[in-house]
BAVEXTI-505154 format. One record per residue: x, y, z of N, C-alpha, C in turn; residue in one letter. Coordinates in steps of 0.2 Angstrom, whole numbers, plus 2048, in hexadecimal, padded with zeros to 3 digits. Layout:
N
XYZXYZXYZa ...
END
This chain:
431
8047FA800800800800804806800m 80280B7FD8068127FC802817801l 80581A80580281F809801826806h 7FA8278047F982E8017F4832806y 7F38388047EE83C8077EA83F802k 7E38408047DF8447FF7DD84B802v 7DD8507FE7DB8568007D58587FCi 7D085A8007CA85C7FC7C88647FEe 7C78687F97C586F7FA7BE8707F8i 7BA8727FC7B38737FA7B287A7FAf 7B187D7F47B08847F27AB8857EDt 7AC88B7EA7A788D7E57AA8907DFs 7A68917D97A88937D37AB89A7D4e 7A889E7D87AA8A57D97B18A67DDe 7B38A17E17B98A27E57BF8A37E1a 7C38A87E37C98AA7DF7CF8A97E3r 7D58A87E07DC8A87E37E18AA7DEa 7E58AE7DF7EA8B17DB7E78B37D4e 7E28B67D57DF8B97CF7DB8B57CAg 7DA8AF7CC7D78AA7C87D28A67CCk 7CE8A27C87C989D7CC7CD8997D1p 7CB8987D77CF8947DC7D088D7DAl 7CC88A7D67CD8837D47D38837CFh 7D38887CB7D98887C67DF8897C9s 7DF88E7CE7E588F7D27E88897D5a 7E48857D87E687F7DC7E987A7D7v 7E58797D17E88747CC7EF8777CAv 7F087D7C87F687F7C67FC87F7CBe 7FA8807D17FF87F7D68018787D7y 7FD8747D87FF86D7D880286A7D2v 80086C7CC80386A7C680B86D7C6s 80C8737C88128767C88178737CDg 81586F7D281986C7D681D8667D3l 81A8637CE81C85D7CB81D8577D0r 8198567D48198517D981484B7D7i 8148467DA8108407D88098417DBa 8058467D87FF8487DA7FA8497D4a 7F48487D67EF8497D17E984D7D4r 7E68517D07E08557D27DA8547CDt 7D58567D07CE8557CC7CA85B7CFi 7C785E7CA7C28647CC7BB8617CAv 7B68617CF7AF85F7CD7AA8657CFt 7A68667CA7A186B7CB79A8687CDr 79786A7D37918687D578B86A7D1g 7868677D277F8697CF77B86D7D3i 77C86C7DA7798707DF77C8707E5e 77B8757E977F8767F077D87C7F4g 77F87D7FA77E8827FE784885801s 78488B80478988E80778889080Ey 78D89281278C89581978789A81Ae 78789F8157828A581577B8A3813n 77A89D81277389B81077189B809g 77689D80577589D7FE7758967FBe 7708957F776F88F7F377188F7ECv 77588B7EA77788B7E37748857DFa 7718867DA76E8817D676D8837CFa 76C87E7CA76C87F7C37658817C1g 7608817C67598827C47588897C4r 75488B7BF7538927BD74F8967C3l 74B8937C77478967CC74C8987D2e 7518957D37568977D875A89D7D6i 75C89E7D07608A37CD7668A47D1l 76A89F7D277089F7D577589A7D0s 77B89D7CE77F89A7CA7868997CDy 78789B7D378D89A7D778E8927D9n 78F88E7D478F8877D67948847DAm 79387F7DE79887C7E279D8797DEp 7A48797E17A98767DE7AD8727E3v 7B086C7E17B48687E57BA8677E2r 7C08697E57C78677E27CA8627E6v 7CC85C7E37CE8567E77D68567E5t 7DA8557E97E18547E87E384D7ECv 7E68497E87E98437EB7F08437EAi 7F48417EF7FB8427EF7FF83E7F4l 80583C7F38098387F880983C7FFp 80983980480983C80B80F84080Ca 81483E80981B84280A81A849807s 81684A8028158517FF80F855802d 80C85280780685580A80785C80Df 80B85C81280C86281680D868812d 81186880D81386F80980D870805r 80986B80280386D7FE7FD870802v 7FC86D8087F686F80C7F887680Fv 7FE8778117FF87D8147FE88380Fs 8008828097FF8878037F8888802h 7F48828027ED8838017E9887806l 7EB88680C7E88898127E9891811k 7EE89380E7F089A80D7EB89D807e 7EA8998027E789C7FC7DF89B7FCv 7DD8967FF7D68957FF7D2899804v 7D089F8027CC8A48067C58A3806a 7C289E8027BB89D8027BA896801d 7B98928067B988A8057BB88780Cg 7BA88080B7BB87C8117C187780Ei 7C68768127CB8718107CB86B815i 7CA8658127C985F8167CF85A813a 7D28568187D78518167D584A819v 7D88458167D783F8187DD83A816r 7DE8358197E38308177E082B812d 7E482880E7E18238097E781F807v 7E68188077EB8138057EA8127FEe 7EF8137FA7EF8127F37F280B7F1v 7EF8077ED7F28007EC7F68017E5v 7F58067E17F98067DB7F980D7D9s 7FF8107D78008167D38048157CDh 8028167C88058167C180481C7BDr 80A81E7BA8098247B680E8237B0t 80C8277AB8118277A581682D7A5r 81C82B7A482182F7A58238347A0g 81E83979E81F83E79982584379Bl 82984579682E84979882C851797l 82685179482385879381B857793m 81885C79681085C79580E85B78Ep 80985778D80785678680585C782r 8028607867FF86678380386C782r 80A86B78380E87178380F87377Bt 80E87A77A80E87D774815880772r 81688076C81D88376981E88A76Cv 81988E76C81A89576E81C895775r 81B89077981C89178082488F782e 82788C77D82E88A77E83388D779i 83189077483589276E83A898770m 83F89976D84389E76E8418A4769t 83F8AA76D83C8AF7698418B4766r 83F8B87618438BD75E84A8B975Ca 84A8B47588508B17568548B5751p 85B8B375185F8B674C85C8B4745r 85D8B874085B8B673985F8BA734k 85E8B772E8618BB72885C8BB723v 85E8BF71D8598BF71885D8BC712d 85A8BC70C85D8B87068638BC704t 8648C27058698C670386F8C7707t 86F8C470D8748C471287A8C070Ft 8808C37108868BF70D8888BA712t 88B8B570F88C8AF7138928B0718l 8968B471789B8B671C8978B9723d 8928BD72288E8BF72788A8BA72Ae 8888B57268848AF7298898AB72Ev 88F8AA72B8948A672F8968A9735a 8968B07358988B473B8938B3740r 88C8B473E8878B37438878AC746l 8888A77428888A074488E89F749l 8948A27488998A174C8988A4753l 8948A97538938AD75988D8AA75Ds 88A8A575A8838A275D88489B75Fs 88089976388089276687D88D761a 87A89075C87688C75787B88B750f 87988774C87D886746878887740t 87288A74186E88C73B86A89273Dg 86889573786489C73885E89B733l 85889E73585389F7308548A572Bp 8528A47258538A972084C8AB71Ev 84B8B271F8448B471E8448B9718v 83D8BA71583C8BF71083B8C6713d 8398CA70F8378D17118328D2715e 82D8CD7168288CD71A8298C8720e 82F8C77228318C372882E8BC727n 82D8B972182B8B27218318AE71Fr 8328A87238388A47218378A171Ap 83C8A171683D89E71084289970Fv 84689871584B89371584F89371Bg 85388F71C85888E72285F88D71Fv 86489172286A89072086E88E726i 87288872587588572B87C883729a 88088172E88787F72D88887B727q 884876726884871720884875719g 87F87A71987F87E713885881711d 88888471688E888715894883713l 89487D71689A87871489987570Di 89387370C89286F706890873700y 88D87970188B87D6FB88F8836FAk 89288570089688C6FF89E88B700a 8A08857028A78837028AA885709g 8A688670E8AA8877158AE881716l 8B48827188B987D7188B887871Ep 8B587A7238B48757298AE87872Dm 8AC8737328A68757368A787B73Ar 8A287F73C8A38857408A7884746l 8A687F74A8A987E7508B087D74Fg 8B387A74A8BA87A7498BD880747l 8B98847428BB88A7408BC88F745l 8B888F74A8B88937508BF892754a 8C288C7548C888B7578CE88C753q 8CD88E74D8D38907498D589774As 8DB8987478DE89F7478D98A4744s 8DA8AA7468D58B07438D78B173Cs 8DD8B073A8DF8B07338DB8AB72Fa 8DB8A57318D789F72E8D08A172Ek 8CD8A37338C68A57338C48AA72Ev 8C88B072E8C78B572A8C78B3722d 8CC8AF7218CD8AC71A8C78A8718a 8C58A471D8BF8A071B8B98A471Aa 8B88A971E8B28AD71D8B28B2717l 8B88B47168B98B87108B78B4709e 8B88AE7098B68AA7038AF8A9703a 8AB8AB7088A48AA7088A08B1706l 8A48B67068A18BD70689D8BE6FFa 89F8BB6FA89C8BD6F38958B96F2s 8938B56F788D8B16F68888B36FBr 8818B26F987C8B46FD8788AE700k 8758AF7068718AA70986C8A6705a 8698AA7018648A86FC8668A26F8g 86D8A36F687089E6F18718976F4e 8728966FB8748906FD86F88D703v 86A89170586688F70A862889708m 86088570D85C88070C85488270Ct 85188170684A88370684687D703k 83F87E70483C88370983D882710p 83C88771483D88671B83888171Ea 83A87D72283687872683487C72Dv 82E87E72D82C88373382687F737t 82588273C81F88074181B886743i 81588574481188B74681188B74Ee 81189175181289275880D88F75Ce 80788D75A80288A75E80288275Dd 80788075980787875980A87575Fs 80886F76080B86B76681286A765l 81686A76A81D86976A81F862767v 81B85D76981C85676781B85675Fi 81785A75C81685A75581D85D752l 81F86375582586675382B861753a 82C85D758831858759831853753v 82B85175282A84C74C82C84F746e 82B85574582D85973F83485973Er 83785B74483F85B744842855742m 83F84F74584284974484084673Dl 83A84873A83884573483C84972Eg 83E84F72F84185372A84985372Bk 84B851731852850732855857734g 85185B737854862739855863740v 85986774385A86874A85686E74Dk 85387274984F87874B84A87A746r 84587D74883F87F74483E886745l 83D88A73F83B891740833890742p 83189574782A89574982789B746v 82189974381D89F7408168A0743v 8148A674280D8A77448088A573Fd 8028A77407FC8A573C7FD8A7735a 8018AD7348028B072E8088AE72Aa 80C8A972E8128A772B8188AB72Cg 8188B073181E8B47338228B1738r 8288B273882D8AF73D82C8B2744l 82A8AE74982A8B175082E8AD754v 8328A87528378A575783A89F753g 83E89B75784289575584189075Bm 84088A75883F88475D84588075Cl 84987F76184F87A76084E874764s 85286F76385286976885486C76Fr 85887177085A87377685487677Av 85087A77684A87D77984687777Cd 84587277884186C77B844869781v 84A86878184E86578784D86978Df 84E87078C84E874792847874795r 84287479183B87379383A86D797t 83D86779583C86179884086179Fa 84686479F8498657A68458697ABv 84286E7A883E8737AC8378707AEk 83486C7AA82D86A7AB82D8627ADe 83285E7AC8318577AD8328567B5c 82D8527B882E8507BF83484C7C0p 83584B7C683B8477C883983F7C8d 83983C7C28378357C283A8317C6w 8418327C884482D7CC84182E7D3a 83F8347D583C8347DC8358317DCa 8328317D682C82D7D682D8267D7f 8328237D483381C7D483581A7DCr 83981F7DF83A81D7E683481D7EAq 82F8207E88288207EC82481A7EAq 8278157E682380F7E481E8117DFd 81F8167DB81A8187D681D8167CFi 8198127CC81B80F7C581B8147C0s 8218167BD82181B7B88228177B1v 81D8177AD81E8137A68208187A1e 82381579B82481979582A81D795g 82E81D79B83582079A83A81B798l 83F81E79484581A79284B81B796h 84F81779685681879985B819794d 86181B79686681C79186881678Cv 86881078F86A80A78B865809786s 85F80B78685A80A78185B80E77Be 85E81477C85E81977686681A774i 86B81877787181977587381676Em 87881976B87A816765880812766r 88080B76488680776688B806761r 88A80875B88F80775689380D755d 89780F75B89B81575B8A281375Av 8A68177578AD8167558B181775Ch 8B581275D8BA8127628C1811760t 8C68137648CD8127638D0810769v 8D680D7698DA80B76F8DF811770r 8E18117768E58177788EC817774p 8EE8127718F481276D8F3813766d 8ED8147648EC81575D8EF81C75Bt 8F381C7558F68227538F1827751p 8F382D7528EE8337518EC83374Av 8F18327458EF83273E8E982D73De 8E98277408E382273F8DD825742e 8DD8287488D882B74B8D5831746v 8D98357438D683A73E8D3837738m 8D68317368D382E7308CC82B732r 8CC8287388C582673A8C082B73Ai 8C283173D8BD83773D8BB839736i 8C183A7328C083C72B8BB838727d 8BD8317278BA82D7228B382B724c 8B182C72A8AA82A72D8A683072En 8A983672C8A583C72D8A283D734e 8A783C7398A583D7408A9842743i 8A78447498AB84A74C8AF847752q 8AE8417548B183F75A8B283775Ar 8B783475E8B782D75F8B982C767v 8B782776A8B88257718BE821771c 8C28227768C881E7788C781977Dv 8C881277C8C680D7818CD809782v 8CD8057888D38017898D17FA786d 8D57F57878D57EE7848CE7EB787s 8CC7ED78C8C67EA78F8C07EE78Ee 8C07F378A8BB7F77888B97FD78Dg 8BD7FE7928BC8037978BD80A793r 8B980F7958B98167928BF81A795f 8C381C7918C98207938C8828791l 8C582978C8C583078A8C2831783g 8C28377808BF83877A8C383D776l 8C383C76F8C784076B8C2843766i 8C284A7668BE84D7618C285075Bs 8BF8527568C38567518C685C753d 8C285F7588C486675B8CA86575Fg 8CA85F7638D085D7678D685D763d 8D685A75D8DB8587598DE85F756l 8D98637548DB86A7518DF86E756l 8DC86E75C8E08727618E686F763v 8E78697638ED8667658F3867761a 8F286875A8F78687558F786F751f 8F38737528F287974E8F887E74Fl 8FA87F755900884756906881753d 90887B75490F87875290E87674Br 90987474990887174290287473Eh 90387A73C8FD87E7388FA879733p 8FE8757308FB87072B8F586C72Dg 8F486C7338EF8687368E886A733i 8E88717318E287472E8E0870728w 8E486E7248E286A71E8DF86371Fd 8E18607258DE85A7278D685B728y 8D486172A8CD86272B8C9865726f 8CC8677208C986A71B8C6865717v 8BF8657178BB85F7148BC85E70Dg 8BE8627098BF8617018C585E6FFr 8CA85E7048D185B7028D1853704i 8D284E7008D28477028D7846707p 8D684170B8DA8407118E183E70Ff 8E283A70A8E98387078EC83E705t 8E98437018EC8496FF8EF84D704e 8EB84D70A8ED85170F8F484F712r 8F48487128FA845715900846711g 8FF84670A90584870590784F706r 90285470790485B70890885C70Er 90785871390B85971A90E85371Dh 91385171991684A71B91984B722r 91C85072491F85172B919851730e 91485472F90E85473490C84D734l 90B84972E90884272E90D83E732r 91383E73291883A73691783C73De 91684273F91484474690E841748h 90984174490283E746903837747l 90783474390882C74490B82B74Br 91082F74D91482E753910830759a 90B83475990783675F90183175Fr 8FF82F7658F982A7668F382E769t 8EE82A7698E782C76B8E782E773a 8EB82B7778EC82C77E8EF83377Fs 8F383577A8F683C77B8F284277Ae 8ED8417768E88467748E1846776v 8DF8407798D883F77B8D7844781m 8D08457818CE8497878CB84578Cn 8CD8457928CB8407978C684379Ct 8C584A79B8C084D79F8B984D79Ce 8B684779B8B08467978AA84479Ci 8A584879B89F84679E89C83F79Bv 89A83B7A089783479E8918337A1t 88E82E79F88782C7A38878247A3i 8848217A888381A7A987D8187A4r 87E8127A287980F79D87280E7A0e 87180E7A786B80D7AA8678137ACg 86B8197AB8688207AD8628217A9a 85D8257AC8578277A885982D7A3p 85582D79D85783279885783979Bi 85283B7A08528417A28598447A5e 85C83F7A88638407AB8688427A5e 86783F7A086B84079A86A847797a 86484979786284F795865855799i 8648547A08678597A486E85A7A3r 8728547A38798547A287B85879Bl 87885679687985978F87886178Fm 87386379387186A79387686E797l 87786B79D87C86E7A288386F79Fd 88586A79C88C86A79988C86C792r 88786E78F88787078888A86B783a 88886578488B85F78088685C77Bi 88885A77688485777188484F771k 88984C77388A84577488C84377Br 88A83D77D88B83B78488D834784l 89483278689682B78689282878Bp 89082178A88C81D78F891818791v 89181779889581279B89180D79Fl 8948077A08908027A48938037ABd 8917FF7B08938007B789B7FF7B8a 89E7FB7B38A57FA7B48A97FF7B0d 8A68047AD8AA8097A98AB8087A2g 8A88027A08A98007998A4804794k 8A780678F8A480A78A89E806786f 89880978689380578389080877Dk 89180F77D88E81277788D81A778g 88981D774889824774882826773m 88082C77787982E77687A835773i 87583776F87583E76C86F84276Ds 86E84876C86884C76D863849768r 86484776285F84475E85C83E761d 86083976485D83376785983576Ds 85B83A77185783C77785083F774l 85084376F84A84676C84584076Al 84883B766844836764841832769r 84483176F84282C77483D830779a 83E83677A83A83A77F83583E77Dg 83484077683084677582B84576Ff 82B83F76C82783E76682083B768t 81B83B764815839766814832768s 81982E76581882776781A82676Fs 81D82B77181F82B77881A82F77Ch 81783477981383977D80C83A779t 8098347778038347737FE837777h 7F983A7737F383D7757EE838778e 7EC83877E7E78337807E1836782g 
END
């Protein structure tokens, strides 16, 4: 048996609290606590009050201040703080409490309320460009932003496309991704941007823009992101004008803010269904290398597989660290400027080696253990995905290595996998 309390408030339609109907104020308060409680509001068909007033639906009585009962059922451990608040806000009504033994409490572990609308969580007044904006200006905006894409609007502020890092690389010749470019010398950055200055956003943007209306449900927006393979959506009003941007980070921030502490629920013997743990959503086919692997081979793996990082593991599979393309660029750029060519996408890997034989020999002599980053945030494979979301937001990381209880590397989870597992309609279906 689970020890719960029931709080009942006998009040009326006219009772007010915090500038709204009392029953609405109570429901919002309890909901905002994100505890294992449920509320129900019922409206009576007839009743009476201390002052002799009779409320009824019959025309001859001419009284429409109908009786209302608000019932809250909650774990006994949360009772004191809830009832003390209600005693303060209920200025017209009777509060009654009783003990109740609950034989089962089951709930579906949604990471976000089903009815959350895009306009409630989107980023307002986003950065944007128009079709005539030069690409060097676009790149500078992206380099100074946390995002890697911008909406392109027409003269009426309607999105006509989106320009992202991939458009600059594959259509305009940007030599490397923006994260790497930002770690390069100012001369390299200036040269790369100067090469873009003659072209306009309208020439290389991806069109048409995949948008979402501000009144749409967030779960529908997430499905659109996943279905179209985009990381963010321009948000439009009813007239199609840009009013915001919705990114995966916006969705995750809302989950962290709104999601109850499901682990605490489980500790109260409440059955939480529908939640995934990290092991269910991680990608297992992740590239790994041994600590004695030559750096040149590490770079070949990154280059040939079009990835940005590899994990370093020992002979028993224990996680030792991680090597990203950024780590490699920073490690060698000062002493070997030729490392730049190894990250320029249009130059074949073998050609890069021929151009810089001295550097190539140096890369062969250095090993993964010498350049790997060992200060890496990891997560256990049995952890709930809401913990992964919090870690990735707090540390601003896009990939999270997954380890078992013995520290062995099991796989990697990404923002995309978290989005698929926690926020699609298959997980938060309308009921």
